C-alpha positions as CSV (number, residue, x, y, z in Angstrom):
1,M,0.8,5.3,21.4
2,E,2.6,5.6,18.0
3,T,0.9,4.7,14.7
4,T,2.2,2.4,12.0
5,I,1.0,2.5,8.4
6,I,1.6,-0.7,6.5
7,K,0.9,-1.0,2.8
8,L,0.5,-4.4,1.3
9,G,1.4,-4.5,-2.4
10,G,-1.1,-5.6,-4.9
11,A,1.5,-7.9,-6.5
12,L,2.1,-9.5,-3.0
13,L,-1.5,-10.3,-2.4
14,T,-2.4,-11.3,-6.0
15,D,-0.8,-12.7,-9.2
16,K,-0.8,-9.6,-11.4
17,S,-0.5,-11.8,-14.5
18,K,-3.8,-13.5,-13.8
19,P,-7.0,-11.5,-13.4
20,F,-8.7,-11.7,-10.0
21,S,-6.2,-14.1,-8.5
22,L,-5.7,-13.7,-4.8
23,R,-2.8,-15.5,-3.0
24,Y,-4.9,-16.8,-0.1
25,S,-2.0,-18.5,1.7
26,V,0.0,-15.2,1.6
27,L,-3.0,-13.2,2.7
28,N,-3.8,-15.5,5.6
29,R,-0.2,-15.6,6.9
30,I,0.1,-11.8,6.7
31,S,-3.2,-11.4,8.5
32,R,-2.0,-13.6,11.2
33,E,1.2,-11.6,11.6
34,I,-0.6,-8.3,11.7
35,A,-2.9,-9.8,14.4
36,H,0.1,-10.9,16.4
37,A,1.7,-7.4,16.1
38,Y,-1.7,-5.8,17.1
39,R,-1.8,-7.9,20.3
40,K,1.9,-7.7,21.2
41,C,3.2,-4.4,19.9
42,T,0.7,-1.7,18.9
43,S,-3.0,-1.4,18.3
44,R,-2.6,1.8,16.2
45,I,-2.2,0.2,12.8
46,I,-3.5,1.4,9.4
47,V,-3.5,-1.2,6.7
48,I,-3.6,-0.2,3.0
49,H,-3.5,-2.5,0.0
50,G,-3.0,-2.1,-3.7
51,G,-5.2,-3.1,-6.5
52,G,-3.2,-6.1,-7.8
53,S,-4.9,-8.2,-10.5
54,F,-8.3,-6.7,-9.5
55,G,-8.1,-3.0,-10.0
56,H,-5.2,-2.8,-12.5
57,Y,-6.8,-5.5,-14.8
58,V,-10.2,-3.8,-14.9
59,V,-8.7,-0.4,-15.7
60,E,-6.6,-1.8,-18.5
61,Q,-9.5,-3.7,-20.0
62,H,-11.5,-0.5,-20.1
63,D,-8.6,1.6,-21.6
64,L,-8.3,3.6,-18.4
65,L,-11.2,5.6,-17.1
66,H,-13.0,6.9,-20.2
67,S,-16.5,5.7,-19.4
68,C,-19.0,5.4,-16.6
69,D,-18.7,1.6,-16.9
70,A,-15.0,1.7,-16.3
71,I,-15.3,3.8,-13.2
72,S,-18.2,1.8,-11.8
73,Q,-16.7,-1.6,-12.4
74,T,-13.3,-0.7,-11.1
75,I,-14.8,0.6,-7.9
76,W,-16.9,-2.6,-7.6
77,F,-14.0,-5.0,-8.0
78,M,-11.8,-3.1,-5.7
79,R,-14.5,-3.1,-3.0
80,E,-14.8,-6.9,-3.5
81,M,-11.0,-7.3,-3.1
82,N,-11.1,-5.1,0.0
83,M,-13.9,-7.1,1.6
84,I,-11.9,-10.4,1.1
85,I,-8.9,-8.9,2.8
86,A,-11.1,-7.4,5.6
87,D,-12.6,-10.9,6.1
88,A,-9.1,-12.4,6.4
89,L,-7.9,-9.8,8.9
90,S,-11.1,-10.2,10.9
91,S,-10.8,-14.0,11.0
92,F,-7.6,-13.6,13.0
93,G,-9.2,-11.3,15.5
94,I,-8.3,-7.9,14.1
95,P,-11.0,-5.3,14.7
96,V,-10.8,-4.0,11.2
97,I,-12.9,-1.3,9.7
98,P,-12.9,-1.2,5.8
99,F,-13.1,2.3,4.5
100,D,-14.0,2.9,0.9
101,T,-11.3,5.2,-0.4
102,H,-13.6,6.7,-3.0
103,A,-16.0,7.7,-0.3
104,L,-13.4,9.5,1.8
105,T,-11.4,11.1,-0.9
106,T,-11.7,13.8,-3.6
107,I,-9.3,15.3,-6.1
108,E,-9.1,19.1,-6.3
109,N,-6.6,20.8,-8.5
110,N,-4.8,17.5,-9.1
111,E,-4.3,17.1,-5.3
112,I,-5.9,14.4,-3.3
113,H,-7.9,15.2,-0.1
114,I,-8.8,12.4,2.3
115,H,-11.3,13.0,5.1
116,L,-9.2,12.0,8.1
117,K,-11.6,12.2,11.1
118,P,-13.2,8.7,10.5
119,I,-9.6,7.2,10.4
120,T,-8.4,9.0,13.5
121,Y,-11.5,8.2,15.4
122,A,-11.1,4.6,14.5
123,L,-7.5,4.6,15.8
124,S,-8.6,6.2,19.0
125,L,-10.9,3.2,19.6
126,N,-8.2,0.7,18.8
127,L,-9.9,-0.2,15.6
128,V,-7.8,-0.9,12.5
129,P,-8.6,1.2,9.4
130,L,-8.3,-0.6,6.1
131,L,-8.0,1.5,2.9
132,Y,-7.0,0.6,-0.6
133,G,-6.0,2.0,-4.0
134,D,-9.2,3.1,-5.7
135,I,-10.9,5.3,-8.3
136,V,-11.5,8.8,-6.9
137,L,-13.9,11.3,-8.3
138,K,-13.0,14.8,-9.3
139,E,-14.8,17.6,-11.2
140,N,-15.8,16.2,-14.7
141,G,-14.1,12.9,-14.2
142,A,-12.2,10.4,-12.1
143,D,-8.7,9.3,-11.5
144,I,-6.7,6.5,-9.9
145,V,-5.3,7.0,-6.4
146,S,-2.8,4.3,-5.6
147,G,-2.4,2.6,-2.3
148,D,1.2,4.0,-2.3
149,E,-0.1,7.6,-2.6
150,I,-2.6,7.0,0.2
151,S,0.2,5.7,2.4
152,W,2.5,8.7,1.8
153,Y,-0.5,11.1,2.1
154,L,-1.5,9.7,5.5
155,G,2.1,9.7,6.6
156,K,2.3,13.4,6.0
157,Q,-1.0,14.2,7.6
158,L,-1.0,11.8,10.6
159,K,2.8,11.7,11.4
160,P,3.0,7.9,12.1
161,S,6.2,6.5,13.6
162,R,6.8,4.3,10.6
163,I,5.5,3.6,7.1
164,L,6.1,0.1,5.9
165,F,5.8,-1.1,2.3
166,A,5.5,-4.9,2.1
167,T,6.3,-5.9,-1.5
168,T,7.4,-8.9,-3.6
169,V,11.1,-8.1,-3.4
170,D,13.6,-7.6,-0.6
171,G,13.9,-3.9,-1.1
172,V,15.1,-1.4,-3.7
173,Y,17.9,-2.7,-6.0
174,D,20.6,-0.7,-7.7
175,K,19.4,-2.1,-11.0
176,D,16.6,-4.1,-12.4
177,P,16.0,-7.0,-9.9
178,A,15.9,-9.4,-12.9
179,N,19.6,-8.6,-13.4
180,P,21.7,-11.2,-11.6
181,D,24.2,-8.5,-10.6
182,A,21.5,-6.4,-8.9
183,K,22.2,-5.6,-5.2
184,I,19.8,-4.3,-2.5
185,I,20.3,-0.7,-1.5
186,R,20.2,-0.8,2.3
187,I,19.7,3.0,2.7
188,L,18.2,5.1,-0.1
189,K,18.1,8.8,-0.1
190,L,15.2,10.2,-2.0
191,S,17.5,12.7,-3.6
192,D,19.3,9.8,-5.3
193,L,16.3,8.2,-7.0
194,R,17.2,9.3,-10.5
195,T,20.3,7.1,-10.3
196,V,18.3,3.9,-9.7
197,D,17.3,1.5,-12.5
198,F,13.9,0.4,-11.5
199,G,13.3,-2.0,-14.4
200,K,9.7,-2.6,-15.5
201,A,6.6,-3.6,-13.5
202,K,5.3,-7.1,-14.3
203,G,1.8,-8.0,-15.1
204,F,-1.1,-5.5,-15.0
205,D,0.1,-2.3,-13.5
206,V,-1.4,1.2,-14.2
207,T,0.2,3.0,-11.2
208,G,3.9,2.8,-12.0
209,G,5.3,0.2,-9.6
210,M,8.4,0.8,-7.4
211,K,9.6,3.9,-9.3
212,T,6.3,5.8,-8.7
213,K,6.1,4.5,-5.1
214,L,9.4,6.2,-4.3
215,F,8.9,9.4,-6.3
216,L,5.7,10.0,-4.4
217,G,7.9,10.2,-1.3
218,L,9.5,13.3,-2.7
219,K,6.1,14.9,-2.8
220,Y,4.8,13.8,0.6
221,L,7.7,12.9,2.9
222,D,7.6,15.0,6.0
223,E,9.7,15.2,9.2
224,G,8.7,13.2,12.2
225,I,8.5,9.7,10.6
226,R,11.1,7.6,12.3
227,E,11.2,4.8,9.7
228,I,10.2,4.2,6.1
229,L,11.0,0.6,5.1
230,I,10.5,-1.4,1.9
231,F,10.8,-5.2,2.4
232,S,9.5,-8.5,1.2
233,G,6.1,-9.6,2.5
234,F,6.8,-13.1,1.1
235,R,9.3,-13.6,3.9
236,E,7.6,-15.3,6.8
237,G,7.6,-13.2,10.0
238,F,8.8,-10.0,8.3
239,V,5.4,-8.2,8.5
240,Y,5.2,-8.9,12.3
241,K,8.8,-7.9,12.9
242,A,8.5,-4.7,10.8
243,I,5.4,-3.5,12.6
244,C,7.0,-4.2,16.0
245,G,10.2,-2.4,15.0
246,Y,12.6,-5.3,14.7
247,D,15.6,-4.9,12.3
248,I,14.9,-6.9,9.1
249,E,16.3,-7.0,5.6
250,G,15.0,-4.3,3.4
251,T,15.6,-0.7,2.2
252,K,15.3,2.2,4.5
253,V,14.2,5.4,2.8
254,I,15.5,8.7,4.1
255,D,15.0,12.3,3.0
């Protein structure tokens, strides 16, 4: 059975302008849609979420990661957010396993390395791994590994059939989405990224927003992934349809 990776944007699940503010109605609806897709379409689903107004806010308050307190508190708050999301998924009958990203991951020579066997073993048992953007330790320090980078990395290593990015917008626009003349790019070649005006991320964001999300694709994208899609998770039914392979509005990313 083919695997699907879905990354839930931090700005989708939280209000990034307000610290520690989860959008519970959005979280519950998306959890219900993932549960429906799990039962109807595929049990091989990996869910990844961003830091939203939990991780990004704490890192900014501590002036990035220049102290033990900053590292410890960011990990603590991201774990708290992860458990809230795990609880929501579980409440709709999804056999979710929350994996602490910082416990599975290291950074060596500026490259991330994720211990994959716990994830693949979980998938083989029809369990749903749940990972998240987090603080990851390296020699003499720590760094941020975003949910986007985890998604691309696992895509390269596990060769899923599709990688889905559920965001707050309908896709990638040809200019800042705040511009009334902005239009959605239906198919985006990674080689054309430098021609796109990404605008500026709103609220607390220490990982670069849409621009960084896509440029990571240049680093990690590998052959064998049938579909990479960026779409709005605010649209009811789109998470379910995306996981099940229905055609929905969004931006398809190609090499």
